[in-house]
Structure formats: C-alpha cells, structure tokens
C-alpha positions as CSV (number, residue, x, y, z in Angstrom):
1,M,8.6,-3.7,-0.9
2,I,8.0,-6.9,-2.7
3,K,8.4,-5.1,-6.0
4,V,12.0,-4.1,-5.0
5,A,12.9,-7.3,-3.1
6,G,16.6,-8.2,-3.9
7,T,17.5,-4.9,-5.4
8,D,19.5,-2.0,-4.0
9,I,17.4,0.6,-2.5
10,T,20.3,2.5,-0.7
11,N,19.3,5.7,-3.0
12,W,15.9,5.8,-0.8
13,F,18.2,6.9,2.2
14,D,20.4,10.0,2.9
15,N,24.1,8.9,3.0
16,K,24.9,11.0,6.0
17,T,22.0,10.4,8.3
18,K,20.9,6.9,7.1
19,E,17.2,8.1,7.3
20,P,14.8,8.0,4.6
21,R,15.4,10.8,2.1
22,T,13.1,13.8,1.9
23,F,12.2,16.5,-0.4
24,I,10.1,19.7,-0.3
25,N,6.8,19.6,-2.3
26,E,5.1,22.1,-4.3
27,N,3.3,23.4,-1.1
28,G,6.8,23.9,0.7
29,E,6.3,20.9,3.0
30,V,8.8,18.2,3.8
31,E,7.8,14.9,2.4
32,N,9.4,11.5,2.4
33,Y,11.0,10.2,-0.8
34,I,9.0,7.1,-1.5
35,P,9.3,6.0,-5.1
36,C,7.3,2.7,-4.7
37,G,4.8,3.9,-2.2
38,K,4.7,4.0,1.6
39,Y,6.5,1.1,3.3
40,L,6.9,-0.5,6.8
41,H,7.9,1.9,9.6
42,L,8.0,5.0,7.3
43,D,5.6,6.9,9.9
44,S,6.6,5.5,13.1
45,K,9.5,7.9,14.0
46,N,7.4,9.0,17.1
47,D,6.9,5.5,18.5
48,P,9.9,4.7,20.8
49,L,8.9,1.0,20.9
50,T,9.4,0.3,17.2
51,I,12.9,0.2,15.6
52,P,12.5,1.0,11.9
53,W,13.9,-1.9,9.9
54,W,16.7,0.3,8.3
55,K,18.1,0.7,11.8
56,N,17.7,-2.8,13.2
57,Q,21.4,-4.3,13.0
58,E,19.8,-7.9,13.1
59,L,18.4,-7.3,9.7
60,F,21.7,-6.3,7.9
61,I,22.7,-9.0,5.7
62,G,25.9,-7.6,4.2
63,K,27.7,-4.6,2.9
64,L,27.7,-3.1,-0.6
65,T,30.7,-3.7,-2.6
66,K,33.2,-0.9,-3.3
67,K,33.8,-2.3,-6.9
68,S,32.1,-5.1,-8.8
69,Q,33.2,-7.2,-11.5
70,F,31.6,-9.5,-14.2
71,V,32.1,-13.3,-14.4
72,R,31.2,-15.3,-17.3
73,I,29.8,-18.7,-16.6
74,I,29.8,-21.1,-19.6
75,N,27.7,-24.3,-19.8
76,T,29.8,-26.5,-22.0
77,L,26.9,-29.1,-22.3
78,S,24.3,-26.7,-23.6
79,D,26.6,-24.1,-25.0
80,T,25.0,-21.2,-23.1
81,E,26.7,-18.4,-21.5
82,D,25.6,-16.1,-18.5
83,K,27.2,-13.1,-17.0
84,L,27.2,-12.5,-13.2
85,E,28.0,-9.3,-11.6
86,V,29.9,-10.1,-8.3
87,P,31.8,-8.2,-5.8
88,R,35.5,-7.9,-6.1
89,E,36.0,-8.9,-2.6
90,E,34.3,-12.4,-3.0
91,T,36.4,-15.4,-3.9
92,I,35.6,-18.5,-5.6
93,D,35.6,-20.3,-2.2
C-alpha cells in the first residue's frame, strides 16, 4: 500500500459491488486482482469482526471529481512554473 499511497486505486475495485475486482486464472479459479501484492483485509471476508478498510466509512476522505482541470502556478521571483490538476468543484477559497 505504501507504493500507491496518494494515488487513485479505484480501478482495483468493481464499480457495482465496491468489492475488490476478481478474475479467472489459467486454472479456472477466481482470484483477487492485486496489481501490487496482497493488502490489508483482502482475505478477511469470512471474519465478521473485521470491517475491510474499503467499506469503513470513517476512512473515506473525499470523493473523486467528475471533471478535473489544470491550474498554472507561476512563481514570479524564481520565474518557475508548475501545473496542478485540481477538481472543478474546488474554489480558490
């Protein structure tokens, strides 16, 4: 998880069920889609005392934007420029 911290990993989960994506391996068995290796709570579906982190509402920190835009930030002292991708719903405030 540290490798992907701060990145969008929604492609690891099914859009409809919100559960980790699965696939059929070469032996015809269902396996979890784990592009960066196993992660916390992946095998705890049968443990009723454990809420997987992707279902825990307390860990949700925001929603993905429907449409993003780029903003140019120009430092006039050093004459450098950066581009930031920000959600359109955000305001300068």
